[in-house]
C-alpha positions as CSV (number, residue, x, y, z in Angstrom):
1,X,0.0,0.0,-0.1
2,X,1.2,3.6,-0.7
3,X,0.1,6.8,0.8
4,X,0.7,10.1,-1.0
5,X,-1.7,12.9,0.7
6,X,-1.4,16.8,0.5
7,X,-3.7,19.3,1.8
8,X,-3.2,23.0,0.7
9,X,-4.7,26.4,2.1
10,X,-5.6,24.8,5.5
11,X,-8.0,27.0,7.3
12,X,-7.6,29.7,4.7
13,X,-4.0,30.3,5.5
14,X,-0.8,29.5,3.5
15,X,-0.4,26.1,5.2
16,X,0.3,22.9,3.5
17,X,0.2,19.2,5.0
18,X,2.0,16.5,3.2
19,X,2.1,12.7,4.2
20,X,4.0,10.1,2.0
21,X,4.5,6.5,3.1
22,X,4.5,2.9,2.2
23,X,3.8,-0.6,3.7
24,X,4.9,-3.8,2.1
25,X,4.5,-7.4,3.4
26,X,6.2,-10.4,1.5
27,X,4.6,-13.8,2.2
28,X,6.7,-16.6,0.7
29,X,5.3,-20.1,0.5
30,X,8.7,-21.4,-0.1
31,X,12.3,-20.0,0.2
32,X,13.9,-22.9,-1.9
33,X,17.0,-23.2,0.4
34,X,17.6,-19.7,1.3
35,X,15.9,-19.6,4.8
36,X,18.7,-17.8,6.3
37,X,18.6,-15.1,3.8
38,X,14.7,-14.9,3.0
39,X,12.3,-15.0,5.7
40,X,8.8,-16.5,4.8
41,X,7.1,-13.4,6.3
42,X,8.7,-10.1,5.9
43,X,7.2,-6.6,6.3
44,X,8.6,-3.2,5.6
45,X,6.8,0.0,6.6
46,X,8.3,3.3,5.7
47,X,7.2,6.8,6.5
48,X,9.0,9.1,4.1
49,X,7.4,12.5,4.9
50,X,5.0,13.9,7.4
51,X,5.4,17.9,7.3
52,X,3.6,21.0,7.8
53,X,4.8,23.9,5.5
54,X,4.1,27.5,5.7
55,X,4.6,29.2,2.3
56,X,3.0,32.6,1.7
57,X,2.3,33.1,-2.1
58,X,4.3,36.5,-2.1
59,X,5.9,36.3,1.1
60,X,9.7,36.1,1.5
61,X,9.9,33.1,3.9
62,X,9.2,29.3,3.6
63,X,9.2,27.2,6.9
64,X,8.8,23.5,7.1
65,X,8.7,21.2,10.1
66,X,8.2,17.5,10.8
67,X,9.6,14.4,8.7
68,X,10.8,16.3,5.6
69,X,11.6,14.9,2.3
70,X,14.1,17.7,1.6
71,X,14.1,18.2,-2.3
72,X,17.8,18.0,-2.6
73,X,18.7,14.3,-3.1
74,X,22.1,14.5,-1.1
75,X,20.5,15.8,1.9
76,X,17.9,12.9,2.2
77,X,15.1,12.6,4.8
78,X,15.3,14.7,8.1
79,X,13.1,14.9,11.4
80,X,13.5,18.5,11.9
81,X,12.9,22.0,10.4
82,X,14.0,23.7,7.2
83,X,13.7,27.4,6.4
84,X,14.1,29.2,3.2
85,X,14.4,33.0,2.3
86,X,13.4,34.3,-1.1
87,X,16.3,36.7,-1.7
88,X,15.2,37.6,-5.3
89,X,12.4,36.0,-7.6
90,X,14.7,33.3,-8.8
91,X,17.2,33.2,-6.0
92,X,16.6,31.3,-2.5
93,X,18.9,30.6,0.6
94,X,18.0,28.4,3.4
95,X,19.0,26.0,6.0
96,X,17.9,22.8,7.9
97,X,18.5,21.1,11.1
98,X,17.3,17.9,12.8
99,X,18.0,14.3,13.1
100,X,18.7,11.9,10.3
101,X,15.4,10.0,9.6
102,X,15.7,6.2,9.7
103,X,13.6,5.4,6.8
104,X,15.2,2.0,6.5
105,X,16.1,0.2,9.5
106,X,19.7,-0.8,8.8
107,X,21.6,-2.9,11.4
108,X,24.4,-1.0,13.2
109,X,22.8,2.4,12.1
110,X,23.5,5.2,14.7
111,X,21.2,8.2,14.1
112,X,22.5,11.6,14.8
113,X,22.0,15.3,13.9
114,X,22.3,16.7,10.7
115,X,22.4,20.4,9.6
116,X,23.5,22.5,6.6
117,X,22.7,25.2,4.3
118,X,21.8,25.7,0.7
119,X,21.2,28.2,-2.2
120,X,19.0,27.7,-4.9
121,X,18.8,29.4,-8.4
122,X,15.9,28.7,-10.6
123,X,13.8,30.2,-13.5
124,X,10.3,28.4,-12.9
125,X,10.2,27.6,-16.7
126,X,9.3,31.0,-17.6
127,X,12.1,31.6,-20.2
128,X,14.3,29.7,-22.5
129,X,15.7,27.2,-22.6
130,X,13.0,25.7,-20.3
131,X,12.8,24.7,-16.6
132,X,16.2,25.3,-15.0
133,X,16.9,24.5,-11.3
134,X,20.5,24.4,-9.4
135,X,21.2,24.1,-5.8
136,X,24.5,24.2,-4.0
137,X,24.4,22.7,-0.5
138,X,26.9,21.9,2.4
139,X,26.0,19.3,5.0
140,X,27.5,18.0,8.3
141,X,26.0,14.7,9.7
142,X,26.7,13.0,13.1
143,X,26.4,9.4,14.2
144,X,25.7,10.1,17.9
145,X,28.0,12.7,18.9
146,X,30.7,11.9,16.4
147,X,30.9,13.7,13.1
148,X,30.4,11.0,10.4
149,X,30.4,13.0,7.3
150,X,30.8,16.5,5.9
151,X,30.1,17.4,2.3
152,X,29.3,19.8,-0.4
153,X,26.8,19.0,-3.1
154,X,25.5,20.5,-6.4
155,X,22.1,19.2,-7.9
156,X,20.9,20.7,-11.2
157,X,18.0,20.1,-13.7
158,X,17.1,21.3,-17.1
159,X,13.8,20.2,-18.5
160,X,11.7,21.1,-21.7
161,X,8.5,19.2,-23.0
162,X,10.5,16.5,-24.6
163,X,13.5,15.9,-22.5
164,X,14.9,16.3,-18.9
165,X,18.5,16.5,-17.8
166,X,19.5,16.0,-14.1
167,X,22.7,15.8,-12.3
168,X,23.9,15.4,-8.7
169,X,27.2,15.2,-7.3
170,X,28.7,15.4,-3.9
171,X,32.2,16.0,-2.7
172,X,33.2,14.6,0.9
173,X,35.3,17.0,3.0
174,X,37.6,14.3,4.4
175,X,39.1,15.7,7.7
176,X,41.3,14.0,10.3
177,X,38.4,12.1,12.1
């Protein structure tokens, strides 16, 4: 089962509520000799996003809180808060803070805080060559109280009616940790 729900203009205010999740259960009558690798009954429940967003149409600030599906791929999911400021019509700056969301329960995964900042340039598809969107971001992640990763990232997209070109790149800042 999948859930993808969004409500806009809640109570006549510029509030938006989003919920996205998935529930899956695999029932296998036989595992064909793979009993140690494939359980007969396996369930995966994932909650990707449950967030409340404040975004006034002509306002300069956007604030979002909850389990966030941050739109920049390298940042991933976050249980926390994100804020964005519209510096110009096509330029935004923002930041985020929270805990790394445990979308998949990996063995040995140690959750920790994650924070960072970003700049986003876009044209909204209003001019040639089509929809253009580029983001630059910096992120610091923790595993418990230890810094586990620091990186810079770039994500961009160029789209027209007949094609879309996307790219995503991360550069880890390896320090003496």
